[in-house]
Predicted model as a PDB file, atoms N, CA, C, CB and O in Angstrom, pLDDT in the B-factor column:
MODEL        1                                                                  
ATOM      1  N   ALA A   1       0.731  -1.676  -0.174  1.00 55.00           N  
ATOM      2  CA  ALA A   1      -0.100  -0.400  -0.023  1.00 55.00           C  
ATOM      3  C   ALA A   1       0.908   1.158   0.156  1.00 55.00           C  
ATOM      4  CB  ALA A   1      -1.113  -0.693   1.471  1.00 55.00           C  
ATOM      5  O   ALA A   1       1.654   1.475   1.083  1.00 55.00           O  
ATOM      6  N   ASP A   2       0.556   1.943  -1.170  1.00 88.00           N  
ATOM      7  CA  ASP A   2       1.596   3.474  -0.712  1.00 88.00           C  
ATOM      8  C   ASP A   2       0.407   4.607  -0.078  1.00 88.00           C  
ATOM      9  CB  ASP A   2       2.566   4.433  -2.541  1.00 88.00           C  
ATOM     10  O   ASP A   2      -0.773   4.951  -0.142  1.00 88.00           O  
ATOM     11  N   MET A   3       2.063   4.942   0.738  1.00 92.00           N  
ATOM     12  CA  MET A   3       1.755   6.367   1.956  1.00 92.00           C  
ATOM     13  C   MET A   3       0.584   7.044   0.869  1.00 92.00           C  
ATOM     14  CB  MET A   3       3.595   7.836   2.384  1.00 92.00           C  
ATOM     15  O   MET A   3       0.608   7.028  -0.362  1.00 92.00           O  
ATOM     16  N   ALA A   4      -0.430   7.632   1.783  1.00 96.00           N  
ATOM     17  CA  ALA A   4      -0.883   8.714   1.519  1.00 96.00           C  
ATOM     18  C   ALA A   4      -2.514   8.165   1.227  1.00 96.00           C  
ATOM     19  CB  ALA A   4       0.011   9.451   0.353  1.00 96.00           C  
ATOM     20  O   ALA A   4      -3.409   8.851   1.720  1.00 96.00           O  
ATOM     21  N   ASP A   5      -2.949   6.764   0.317  1.00 97.00           N  
ATOM     22  CA  ASP A   5      -3.628   6.124  -0.395  1.00 97.00           C  
ATOM     23  C   ASP A   5      -4.472   5.585   0.898  1.00 97.00           C  
ATOM     24  CB  ASP A   5      -2.853   5.189  -1.398  1.00 97.00           C  
ATOM     25  O   ASP A   5      -4.077   4.599   1.519  1.00 97.00           O  
ATOM     26  N   VAL A   6      -5.560   6.236   1.235  1.00 96.00           N  
ATOM     27  CA  VAL A   6      -5.846   5.500   2.840  1.00 96.00           C  
ATOM     28  C   VAL A   6      -7.490   4.904   2.714  1.00 96.00           C  
ATOM     29  CB  VAL A   6      -5.731   6.962   4.424  1.00 96.00           C  
ATOM     30  O   VAL A   6      -8.349   4.683   3.567  1.00 96.00           O  
ATOM     31  N   ASN A   7      -7.461   4.769   1.236  1.00 95.00           N  
ATOM     32  CA  ASN A   7      -8.695   3.775   1.145  1.00 95.00           C  
ATOM     33  C   ASN A   7      -8.764   2.710  -0.002  1.00 95.00           C  
ATOM     34  CB  ASN A   7      -9.966   4.607   0.988  1.00 95.00           C  
ATOM     35  O   ASN A   7      -9.846   2.369  -0.479  1.00 95.00           O  
ATOM     36  N   LEU A   8      -7.314   2.091  -0.515  1.00 95.00           N  
ATOM     37  CA  LEU A   8      -6.485   1.239  -1.109  1.00 95.00           C  
ATOM     38  C   LEU A   8      -7.601   1.383  -2.609  1.00 95.00           C  
ATOM     39  CB  LEU A   8      -6.206  -0.435  -0.150  1.00 95.00           C  
ATOM     40  O   LEU A   8      -8.064   0.431  -3.237  1.00 95.00           O  
ATOM     41  N   ASP A   9      -7.801   2.736  -2.873  1.00 95.00           N  
ATOM     42  CA  ASP A   9      -8.224   2.914  -4.590  1.00 95.00           C  
ATOM     43  C   ASP A   9      -7.369   3.056  -5.259  1.00 95.00           C  
ATOM     44  CB  ASP A   9      -9.001   3.958  -5.079  1.00 95.00           C  
ATOM     45  O   ASP A   9      -7.700   3.292  -6.421  1.00 95.00           O  
ATOM     46  N   MET A  10      -5.784   3.007  -4.967  1.00 95.00           N  
ATOM     47  CA  MET A  10      -4.926   3.321  -5.977  1.00 95.00           C  
ATOM     48  C   MET A  10      -4.941   4.069  -6.669  1.00 95.00           C  
ATOM     49  CB  MET A  10      -4.744   2.739  -6.553  1.00 95.00           C  
ATOM     50  O   MET A  10      -4.781   3.757  -7.849  1.00 95.00           O  
ATOM     51  N   SER A  11      -5.166   5.617  -6.258  1.00 95.00           N  
ATOM     52  CA  SER A  11      -4.733   6.486  -6.253  1.00 95.00           C  
ATOM     53  C   SER A  11      -4.897   7.616  -4.836  1.00 95.00           C  
ATOM     54  CB  SER A  11      -5.113   6.727  -7.383  1.00 95.00           C  
ATOM     55  O   SER A  11      -5.658   7.390  -3.896  1.00 95.00           O  
ATOM     56  N   ILE A  12      -4.307   8.424  -4.912  1.00 95.00           N  
ATOM     57  CA  ILE A  12      -3.960   9.543  -4.267  1.00 95.00           C  
ATOM     58  C   ILE A  12      -4.850  10.414  -4.525  1.00 95.00           C  
ATOM     59  CB  ILE A  12      -2.785   9.990  -4.517  1.00 95.00           C  
ATOM     60  O   ILE A  12      -4.792  10.836  -5.681  1.00 95.00           O  
ATOM     61  N   ASN A  13      -5.995  11.027  -3.610  1.00 96.00           N  
ATOM     62  CA  ASN A  13      -6.886  11.917  -3.455  1.00 96.00           C  
ATOM     63  C   ASN A  13      -7.298  13.002  -3.182  1.00 96.00           C  
ATOM     64  CB  ASN A  13      -7.213  11.731  -3.163  1.00 96.00           C  
ATOM     65  O   ASN A  13      -6.346  13.773  -3.063  1.00 96.00           O  
ATOM     66  N   ILE A  14      -8.897  13.812  -2.900  1.00 96.00           N  
ATOM     67  CA  ILE A  14      -9.044  14.516  -1.906  1.00 96.00           C  
ATOM     68  C   ILE A  14      -9.349  13.226  -0.978  1.00 96.00           C  
ATOM     69  CB  ILE A  14     -10.091  15.712  -2.078  1.00 96.00           C  
ATOM     70  O   ILE A  14      -8.576  12.947  -0.062  1.00 96.00           O  
ATOM     71  N   ILE A  15     -10.532  12.427  -1.250  1.00 95.00           N  
ATOM     72  CA  ILE A  15     -11.448  11.267  -0.276  1.00 95.00           C  
ATOM     73  C   ILE A  15     -10.495  11.003   0.632  1.00 95.00           C  
ATOM     74  CB  ILE A  15     -12.019   9.726  -0.997  1.00 95.00           C  
ATOM     75  O   ILE A  15     -10.959  10.917   1.769  1.00 95.00           O  
ATOM     76  N   ASP A  16      -9.008  10.798   0.530  1.00 96.00           N  
ATOM     77  CA  ASP A  16      -7.817  10.352   1.520  1.00 96.00           C  
ATOM     78  C   ASP A  16      -7.421  11.659   2.301  1.00 96.00           C  
ATOM     79  CB  ASP A  16      -6.397   9.705   0.649  1.00 96.00           C  
ATOM     80  O   ASP A  16      -6.490  11.668   3.106  1.00 96.00           O  
ATOM     81  N   ALA A  17      -8.014  12.512   2.076  1.00 97.00           N  
ATOM     82  CA  ALA A  17      -8.075  13.864   2.713  1.00 97.00           C  
ATOM     83  C   ALA A  17      -9.073  13.859   3.642  1.00 97.00           C  
ATOM     84  CB  ALA A  17      -8.304  14.973   1.784  1.00 97.00           C  
ATOM     85  O   ALA A  17      -9.140  14.184   4.828  1.00 97.00           O  
ATOM     86  N   LEU A  18      -9.709  13.489   2.970  1.00 95.00           N  
ATOM     87  CA  LEU A  18     -11.349  13.851   4.329  1.00 95.00           C  
ATOM     88  C   LEU A  18     -11.021  12.662   4.823  1.00 95.00           C  
ATOM     89  CB  LEU A  18     -13.505  13.968   3.765  1.00 95.00           C  
ATOM     90  O   LEU A  18     -10.062  12.683   5.594  1.00 95.00           O  
ATOM     91  N   LEU A  19     -11.479  11.711   4.638  1.00 96.00           N  
ATOM     92  CA  LEU A  19     -11.010  10.590   5.344  1.00 96.00           C  
ATOM     93  C   LEU A  19     -10.024  10.608   6.598  1.00 96.00           C  
ATOM     94  CB  LEU A  19     -10.450   9.879   4.418  1.00 96.00           C  
ATOM     95  O   LEU A  19     -10.327  10.211   7.723  1.00 96.00           O  
ATOM     96  N   ILE A  20      -8.933  11.074   6.257  1.00 96.00           N  
ATOM     97  CA  ILE A  20      -8.173  11.779   7.237  1.00 96.00           C  
ATOM     98  C   ILE A  20      -8.601  12.559   8.384  1.00 96.00           C  
ATOM     99  CB  ILE A  20      -7.537  12.510   6.652  1.00 96.00           C  
ATOM    100  O   ILE A  20      -8.653  12.317   9.590  1.00 96.00           O  
ATOM    101  N   ALA A  21      -8.961  13.806   7.495  1.00 95.00           N  
ATOM    102  CA  ALA A  21      -9.750  15.112   8.644  1.00 95.00           C  
ATOM    103  C   ALA A  21     -11.657  14.086   9.352  1.00 95.00           C  
ATOM    104  CB  ALA A  21     -10.391  17.361   6.992  1.00 95.00           C  
ATOM    105  O   ALA A  21     -12.369  14.383  10.312  1.00 95.00           O  
ATOM    106  N   GLN A  22     -11.732  13.521   8.840  1.00 95.00           N  
ATOM    107  CA  GLN A  22     -12.754  12.433   9.370  1.00 95.00           C  
ATOM    108  C   GLN A  22     -12.207  11.573  10.781  1.00 95.00           C  
ATOM    109  CB  GLN A  22     -13.002  11.271   8.050  1.00 95.00           C  
ATOM    110  O   GLN A  22     -12.705  11.625  11.906  1.00 95.00           O  
ATOM    111  N   TYR A  23     -11.266  10.939  10.421  1.00 95.00           N  
ATOM    112  CA  TYR A  23     -10.577  10.215  11.579  1.00 95.00           C  
ATOM    113  C   TYR A  23     -10.075  11.580  12.822  1.00 95.00           C  
ATOM    114  CB  TYR A  23      -9.013   9.227  10.805  1.00 95.00           C  
ATOM    115  O   TYR A  23     -10.318  11.250  13.983  1.00 95.00           O  
ATOM    116  N   TYR A  24      -9.662  12.492  12.716  1.00 95.00           N  
ATOM    117  CA  TYR A  24      -8.546  13.359  13.600  1.00 95.00           C  
ATOM    118  C   TYR A  24      -9.973  13.882  14.522  1.00 95.00           C  
ATOM    119  CB  TYR A  24      -7.337  14.905  12.542  1.00 95.00           C  
ATOM    120  O   TYR A  24      -9.930  14.054  15.740  1.00 95.00           O  
ATOM    121  N   VAL A  25     -11.279  14.100  13.640  1.00 94.00           N  
ATOM    122  CA  VAL A  25     -11.976  14.809  14.059  1.00 94.00           C  
ATOM    123  C   VAL A  25     -12.615  13.495  15.052  1.00 94.00           C  
ATOM    124  CB  VAL A  25     -12.758  15.675  12.962  1.00 94.00           C  
ATOM    125  O   VAL A  25     -13.231  13.980  16.001  1.00 94.00           O  
ATOM    126  N   GLY A  26     -12.621  12.165  15.068  1.00 93.00           N  
ATOM    127  CA  GLY A  26     -13.327  11.601  16.205  1.00 93.00           C  
ATOM    128  C   GLY A  26     -14.259  10.277  14.630  1.00 93.00           C  
ATOM    129  O   GLY A  26     -14.219   9.077  14.355  1.00 93.00           O  
ATOM    130  N   LEU A  27     -14.820  11.300  14.177  1.00 92.00           N  
ATOM    131  CA  LEU A  27     -15.903  10.425  13.207  1.00 92.00           C  
ATOM    132  C   LEU A  27     -15.077   9.012  12.463  1.00 92.00           C  
ATOM    133  CB  LEU A  27     -16.544  11.630  11.746  1.00 92.00           C  
ATOM    134  O   LEU A  27     -13.949   8.981  11.970  1.00 92.00           O  
ATOM    135  N   SER A  28     -16.016   7.984  12.582  1.00 79.00           N  
ATOM    136  CA  SER A  28     -15.728   6.800  11.778  1.00 79.00           C  
ATOM    137  C   SER A  28     -15.774   6.376  10.359  1.00 79.00           C  
ATOM    138  CB  SER A  28     -16.320   6.098  12.191  1.00 79.00           C  
ATOM    139  O   SER A  28     -16.476   5.365  10.310  1.00 79.00           O  
ATOM    140  N   ALA A  29     -15.344   6.693   9.198  1.00 70.00           N  
ATOM    141  CA  ALA A  29     -15.724   6.283   8.118  1.00 70.00           C  
ATOM    142  C   ALA A  29     -15.677   5.212   8.108  1.00 70.00           C  
ATOM    143  CB  ALA A  29     -15.294   6.662   7.260  1.00 70.00           C  
ATOM    144  O   ALA A  29     -14.878   4.537   8.757  1.00 70.00           O  
ATOM    145  N   ASP A  30     -16.861   4.644   7.072  1.00 77.00           N  
ATOM    146  CA  ASP A  30     -17.160   3.904   6.439  1.00 77.00           C  
ATOM    147  C   ASP A  30     -16.179   2.700   5.468  1.00 77.00           C  
ATOM    148  CB  ASP A  30     -17.834   4.666   5.971  1.00 77.00           C  
ATOM    149  O   ASP A  30     -15.130   3.300   5.231  1.00 77.00           O  
ATOM    150  N   GLY A  31     -16.120   1.667   5.003  1.00 84.00           N  
ATOM    151  CA  GLY A  31     -14.594   0.832   4.660  1.00 84.00           C  
ATOM    152  C   GLY A  31     -13.694   1.401   5.171  1.00 84.00           C  
ATOM    153  O   GLY A  31     -13.727   1.890   6.301  1.00 84.00           O  
ATOM    154  N   VAL A  32     -12.656   1.417   4.318  1.00 90.00           N  
ATOM    155  CA  VAL A  32     -11.272   1.039   4.579  1.00 90.00           C  
ATOM    156  C   VAL A  32     -10.650   1.943   4.596  1.00 90.00           C  
ATOM    157  CB  VAL A  32     -10.682   0.255   3.852  1.00 90.00           C  
ATOM    158  O   VAL A  32     -10.714   2.744   3.663  1.00 90.00           O  
ATOM    159  N   PHE A  33      -9.665   2.176   5.869  1.00 93.00           N  
ATOM    160  CA  PHE A  33      -9.267   3.409   6.353  1.00 93.00           C  
ATOM    161  C   PHE A  33      -8.137   2.536   6.917  1.00 93.00           C  
ATOM    162  CB  PHE A  33     -10.303   4.392   7.338  1.00 93.00           C  
ATOM    163  O   PHE A  33      -8.338   1.716   7.812  1.00 93.00           O  
ATOM    164  N   VAL A  34      -6.860   2.765   6.314  1.00 94.00           N  
ATOM    165  CA  VAL A  34      -5.611   2.001   6.690  1.00 94.00           C  
ATOM    166  C   VAL A  34      -4.031   3.298   7.769  1.00 94.00           C  
ATOM    167  CB  VAL A  34      -4.992   1.305   4.674  1.00 94.00           C  
ATOM    168  O   VAL A  34      -3.143   4.029   7.329  1.00 94.00           O  
ATOM    169  N   GLN A  35      -4.310   3.068   8.667  1.00 93.00           N  
ATOM    170  CA  GLN A  35      -3.429   4.208   9.250  1.00 93.00           C  
ATOM    171  C   GLN A  35      -2.040   4.459   9.158  1.00 93.00           C  
ATOM    172  CB  GLN A  35      -3.534   4.201  10.427  1.00 93.00           C  
ATOM    173  O   GLN A  35      -1.390   5.360   9.688  1.00 93.00           O  
ATOM    174  N   GLU A  36      -1.694   3.602   8.463  1.00 94.00           N  
ATOM    175  CA  GLU A  36      -0.120   3.498   8.301  1.00 94.00           C  
ATOM    176  C   GLU A  36       0.042   4.307   7.232  1.00 94.00           C  
ATOM    177  CB  GLU A  36       0.544   2.037   8.035  1.00 94.00           C  
ATOM    178  O   GLU A  36       1.159   4.813   7.133  1.00 94.00           O  
ATOM    179  N   ASN A  37      -1.088   4.683   6.062  1.00 96.00           N  
ATOM    180  CA  ASN A  37      -0.626   5.563   4.766  1.00 96.00           C  
ATOM    181  C   ASN A  37      -1.026   6.931   5.332  1.00 96.00           C  
ATOM    182  CB  ASN A  37      -1.469   5.173   3.150  1.00 96.00           C  
ATOM    183  O   ASN A  37      -0.610   7.928   4.741  1.00 96.00           O  
ATOM    184  N   ALA A  38      -2.050   7.122   6.781  1.00 96.00           N  
ATOM    185  CA  ALA A  38      -2.319   8.290   6.913  1.00 96.00           C  
ATOM    186  C   ALA A  38      -1.008   9.252   7.636  1.00 96.00           C  
ATOM    187  CB  ALA A  38      -3.601   8.221   7.640  1.00 96.00           C  
ATOM    188  O   ALA A  38      -1.432  10.316   8.087  1.00 96.00           O  
ATOM    189  N   ASP A  39       0.220   9.079   7.780  1.00 97.00           N  
ATOM    190  CA  ASP A  39       1.292   9.795   8.627  1.00 97.00           C  
ATOM    191  C   ASP A  39       1.903  10.206   7.432  1.00 97.00           C  
ATOM    192  CB  ASP A  39       2.272   8.931   9.753  1.00 97.00           C  
ATOM    193  O   ASP A  39       2.957   9.749   6.990  1.00 97.00           O  
ATOM    194  N   VAL A  40       1.226  11.061   6.933  1.00 97.00           N  
ATOM    195  CA  VAL A  40       1.922  11.434   5.599  1.00 97.00           C  
ATOM    196  C   VAL A  40       3.228  12.730   5.687  1.00 97.00           C  
ATOM    197  CB  VAL A  40       0.584  11.995   4.552  1.00 97.00           C  
ATOM    198  O   VAL A  40       4.034  13.096   4.832  1.00 97.00           O  
ATOM    199  N   ASP A  41       3.018  13.152   6.995  1.00 96.00           N  
ATOM    200  CA  ASP A  41       4.414  14.288   7.520  1.00 96.00           C  
ATOM    201  C   ASP A  41       4.959  12.984   8.523  1.00 96.00           C  
ATOM    202  CB  ASP A  41       3.849  16.287   8.698  1.00 96.00           C  
ATOM    203  O   ASP A  41       4.816  13.359   9.687  1.00 96.00           O  
ATOM    204  N   CYS A  42       5.411  11.884   8.487  1.00 95.00           N  
ATOM    205  CA  CYS A  42       5.975  11.189   9.538  1.00 95.00           C  
ATOM    206  C   CYS A  42       6.760  11.424  10.814  1.00 95.00           C  
ATOM    207  CB  CYS A  42       6.532  10.605   9.049  1.00 95.00           C  
ATOM    208  O   CYS A  42       7.920  11.179  11.144  1.00 95.00           O  
ATOM    209  N   ASN A  43       5.367  12.176  11.617  1.00 96.00           N  
ATOM    210  CA  ASN A  43       5.315  12.719  12.637  1.00 96.00           C  
ATOM    211  C   ASN A  43       4.982  11.481  13.926  1.00 96.00           C  
ATOM    212  CB  ASN A  43       4.322  13.855  12.377  1.00 96.00           C  
ATOM    213  O   ASN A  43       5.317  11.507  15.111  1.00 96.00           O  
ATOM    214  N   GLY A  44       4.270  10.531  13.228  1.00 96.00           N  
ATOM    215  CA  GLY A  44       4.401   9.497  14.513  1.00 96.00           C  
ATOM    216  C   GLY A  44       3.041   9.432  14.650  1.00 96.00           C  
ATOM    217  O   GLY A  44       2.249   8.584  15.062  1.00 96.00           O  
ATOM    218  N   THR A  45       2.945  10.882  14.065  1.00 96.00           N  
ATOM    219  CA  THR A  45       0.184  11.091  14.315  1.00 96.00           C  
ATOM    220  C   THR A  45      -0.253  11.122  13.222  1.00 96.00           C  
ATOM    221  CB  THR A  45      -1.010  13.015  15.045  1.00 96.00           C  
ATOM    222  O   THR A  45       0.171  11.665  12.202  1.00 96.00           O  
ATOM    223  N   ILE A  46      -1.312  10.405  13.459  1.00 96.00           N  
ATOM    224  CA  ILE A  46      -2.625  11.339  12.465  1.00 96.00           C  
ATOM    225  C   ILE A  46      -3.059  12.710  12.559  1.00 96.00           C  
ATOM    226  CB  ILE A  46      -3.981  10.805  12.664  1.00 96.00           C  
ATOM    227  O   ILE A  46      -3.952  12.962  13.368  1.00 96.00           O  
ATOM    228  N   SER A  47      -2.607  13.563  11.915  1.00 96.00           N  
ATOM    229  CA  SER A  47      -3.746  15.151  12.177  1.00 96.00           C  
ATOM    230  C   SER A  47      -3.899  15.522  10.931  1.00 96.00           C  
ATOM    231  CB  SER A  47      -3.101  16.704  13.104  1.00 96.00           C  
ATOM    232  O   SER A  47      -3.441  15.170   9.844  1.00 96.00           O  
ATOM    233  N   ILE A  48      -4.948  16.632  11.477  1.00 97.00           N  
ATOM    234  CA  ILE A  48      -5.070  17.756  10.455  1.00 97.00           C  
ATOM    235  C   ILE A  48      -3.940  17.978   8.914  1.00 97.00           C  
ATOM    236  CB  ILE A  48      -4.873  19.058  11.464  1.00 97.00           C  
ATOM    237  O   ILE A  48      -3.995  17.808   7.696  1.00 97.00           O  
ATOM    238  N   VAL A  49      -3.083  18.405   9.851  1.00 97.00           N  
ATOM    239  CA  VAL A  49      -1.704  18.558   9.251  1.00 97.00           C  
ATOM    240  C   VAL A  49      -1.639  17.476   7.567  1.00 97.00           C  
ATOM    241  CB  VAL A  49      -0.426  17.899  10.698  1.00 97.00           C  
ATOM    242  O   VAL A  49      -1.595  17.749   6.367  1.00 97.00           O  
ATOM    243  N   ASP A  50      -1.671  16.093   8.469  1.00 97.00           N  
ATOM    244  CA  ASP A  50      -2.175  15.356   7.361  1.00 97.00           C  
ATOM    245  C   ASP A  50      -2.623  15.425   6.100  1.00 97.00           C  
ATOM    246  CB  ASP A  50      -2.804  14.981   7.625  1.00 97.00           C  
ATOM    247  O   ASP A  50      -2.051  15.477   5.011  1.00 97.00           O  
ATOM    248  N   ALA A  51      -4.033  15.413   6.519  1.00 97.00           N  
ATOM    249  CA  ALA A  51      -5.081  16.009   5.707  1.00 97.00           C  
ATOM    250  C   ALA A  51      -4.263  17.072   4.613  1.00 97.00           C  
ATOM    251  CB  ALA A  51      -6.242  16.829   6.771  1.00 97.00           C  
ATOM    252  O   ALA A  51      -3.909  16.648   3.512  1.00 97.00           O  
ATOM    253  N   LEU A  52      -4.077  18.088   4.914  1.00 97.00           N  
ATOM    254  CA  LEU A  52      -3.872  19.140   3.934  1.00 97.00           C  
ATOM    255  C   LEU A  52      -2.277  18.434   3.485  1.00 97.00           C  
ATOM    256  CB  LEU A  52      -3.940  20.975   4.682  1.00 97.00           C  
ATOM    257  O   LEU A  52      -2.697  17.770   2.538  1.00 97.00           O  
ATOM    258  N   LEU A  53      -1.711  18.320   3.497  1.00 97.00           N  
ATOM    259  CA  LEU A  53      -0.560  17.555   2.549  1.00 97.00           C  
ATOM    260  C   LEU A  53      -1.672  17.053   1.864  1.00 97.00           C  
ATOM    261  CB  LEU A  53       0.667  16.319   3.214  1.00 97.00           C  
ATOM    262  O   LEU A  53      -2.022  17.829   0.975  1.00 97.00           O  
ATOM    263  N   ILE A  54      -2.111  16.407   1.916  1.00 97.00           N  
ATOM    264  CA  ILE A  54      -2.563  14.606   1.211  1.00 97.00           C  
ATOM    265  C   ILE A  54      -3.690  16.471  -0.098  1.00 97.00           C  
ATOM    266  CB  ILE A  54      -4.349  12.456   3.191  1.00 97.00           C  
ATOM    267  O   ILE A  54      -3.478  16.352  -1.305  1.00 97.00           O  
ATOM    268  N   ALA A  55      -4.610  17.759   0.301  1.00 97.00           N  
ATOM    269  CA  ALA A  55      -4.914  18.503  -0.352  1.00 97.00           C  
ATOM    270  C   ALA A  55      -3.623  18.838  -1.463  1.00 97.00           C  
ATOM    271  CB  ALA A  55      -5.432  19.432   0.496  1.00 97.00           C  
ATOM    272  O   ALA A  55      -3.659  18.515  -2.650  1.00 97.00           O  
ATOM    273  N   ARG A  56      -2.359  19.635  -0.725  1.00 96.00           N  
ATOM    274  CA  ARG A  56      -1.711  20.203  -1.144  1.00 96.00           C  
ATOM    275  C   ARG A  56      -1.429  19.053  -2.449  1.00 96.00           C  
ATOM    276  CB  ARG A  56      -0.782  20.723  -0.149  1.00 96.00           C  
ATOM    277  O   ARG A  56      -1.784  19.291  -3.604  1.00 96.00           O  
ATOM    278  N   TYR A  57      -0.695  17.719  -2.013  1.00 96.00           N  
ATOM    279  CA  TYR A  57      -0.086  17.322  -2.978  1.00 96.00           C  
ATOM    280  C   TYR A  57      -1.499  16.544  -4.642  1.00 96.00           C  
ATOM    281  CB  TYR A  57       1.075  16.131  -2.023  1.00 96.00           C  
ATOM    282  O   TYR A  57      -1.304  16.106  -5.776  1.00 96.00           O  
ATOM    283  N   TYR A  58      -2.685  16.779  -3.820  1.00 96.00           N  
ATOM    284  CA  TYR A  58      -3.736  16.487  -5.373  1.00 96.00           C  
ATOM    285  C   TYR A  58      -3.829  17.910  -6.220  1.00 96.00           C  
ATOM    286  CB  TYR A  58      -5.715  15.986  -4.910  1.00 96.00           C  
ATOM    287  O   TYR A  58      -4.360  18.095  -7.315  1.00 96.00           O  
ATOM    288  N   VAL A  59      -3.199  18.780  -5.433  1.00 96.00           N  
ATOM    289  CA  VAL A  59      -3.174  20.143  -6.311  1.00 96.00           C  
ATOM    290  C   VAL A  59      -1.966  20.356  -7.051  1.00 96.00           C  
ATOM    291  CB  VAL A  59      -3.334  21.410  -5.453  1.00 96.00           C  
ATOM    292  O   VAL A  59      -1.877  21.320  -7.811  1.00 96.00           O  
ATOM    293  N   ASP A  60      -1.056  19.562  -6.902  1.00 94.00           N  
ATOM    294  CA  ASP A  60       0.247  19.627  -7.328  1.00 94.00           C  
ATOM    295  C   ASP A  60       0.608  20.792  -6.337  1.00 94.00           C  
ATOM    296  CB  ASP A  60       0.464  19.876  -8.977  1.00 94.00           C  
ATOM    297  O   ASP A  60       0.188  21.869  -6.761  1.00 94.00           O  
ATOM    298  N   LEU A  61       1.082  20.855  -5.476  1.00 95.00           N  
ATOM    299  CA  LEU A  61       1.895  22.241  -4.328  1.00 95.00           C  
ATOM    300  C   LEU A  61       2.961  21.242  -4.363  1.00 95.00           C  
ATOM    301  CB  LEU A  61       1.140  22.839  -2.324  1.00 95.00           C  
ATOM    302  O   LEU A  61       3.899  21.525  -5.108  1.00 95.00           O  
ATOM    303  N   ILE A  62       3.025  20.210  -3.767  1.00 94.00           N  
ATOM    304  CA  ILE A  62       3.732  19.417  -3.581  1.00 94.00           C  
ATOM    305  C   ILE A  62       4.135  18.353  -3.953  1.00 94.00           C  
ATOM    306  CB  ILE A  62       3.628  19.346  -3.022  1.00 94.00           C  
ATOM    307  O   ILE A  62       3.121  17.717  -4.240  1.00 94.00           O  
ATOM    308  N   THR A  63       4.874  17.834  -4.106  1.00 93.00           N  
ATOM    309  CA  THR A  63       5.021  16.023  -5.025  1.00 93.00           C  
ATOM    310  C   THR A  63       5.553  14.912  -4.699  1.00 93.00           C  
ATOM    311  CB  THR A  63       5.757  15.907  -6.191  1.00 93.00           C  
ATOM    312  O   THR A  63       5.672  13.833  -5.280  1.00 93.00           O  
ATOM    313  N   GLU A  64       6.037  15.525  -3.119  1.00 93.00           N  
ATOM    314  CA  GLU A  64       6.187  13.658  -2.341  1.00 93.00           C  
ATOM    315  C   GLU A  64       5.885  14.601  -0.893  1.00 93.00           C  
ATOM    316  CB  GLU A  64       8.438  12.352  -2.436  1.00 93.00           C  
ATOM    317  O   GLU A  64       5.808  15.786  -0.567  1.00 93.00           O  
ATOM    318  N   PHE A  65       5.743  12.854  -0.106  1.00 93.00           N  
ATOM    319  CA  PHE A  65       5.670  13.576   1.112  1.00 93.00           C  
ATOM    320  C   PHE A  65       7.117  12.688   1.920  1.00 93.00           C  
ATOM    321  CB  PHE A  65       3.875  13.404   1.938  1.00 93.00           C  
ATOM    322  O   PHE A  65       8.017  12.156   1.270  1.00 93.00           O  
ATOM    323  N   CYS A  66       7.040  12.709   3.426  1.00 87.00           N  
ATOM    324  CA  CYS A  66       8.511  12.125   3.655  1.00 87.00           C  
ATOM    325  C   CYS A  66       9.000  11.084   3.166  1.00 87.00           C  
ATOM    326  CB  CYS A  66       8.777  11.871   4.776  1.00 87.00           C  
ATOM    327  O   CYS A  66       8.584  10.640   2.096  1.00 87.00           O  
ATOM    328  N   ASP A  67       9.639  10.703   3.621  1.00 66.00           N  
ATOM    329  CA  ASP A  67      10.518   9.048   3.109  1.00 66.00           C  
ATOM    330  C   ASP A  67      10.600   8.280   4.475  1.00 66.00           C  
ATOM    331  CB  ASP A  67      12.521   9.247   2.394  1.00 66.00           C  
ATOM    332  O   ASP A  67      11.113   7.162   4.526  1.00 66.00           O  
TER     333      ASP A  67                                                      
ENDMDL                                                                          
END                                                                             
């Protein structure tokens, strides 16, 4: 599974950011949510920053996440 593809649909898109935001505020999403793929800033926690980074990636403001 690829970093940032939290729903395993084989693409990184705004839905992944939305799922992370829902997780962060305590809303459980229906379907797949892979926590290991959600920490795109690699700080050990899932936060709204991860969702924002995916949104930035989706609109081509950044081209990669942490290693």
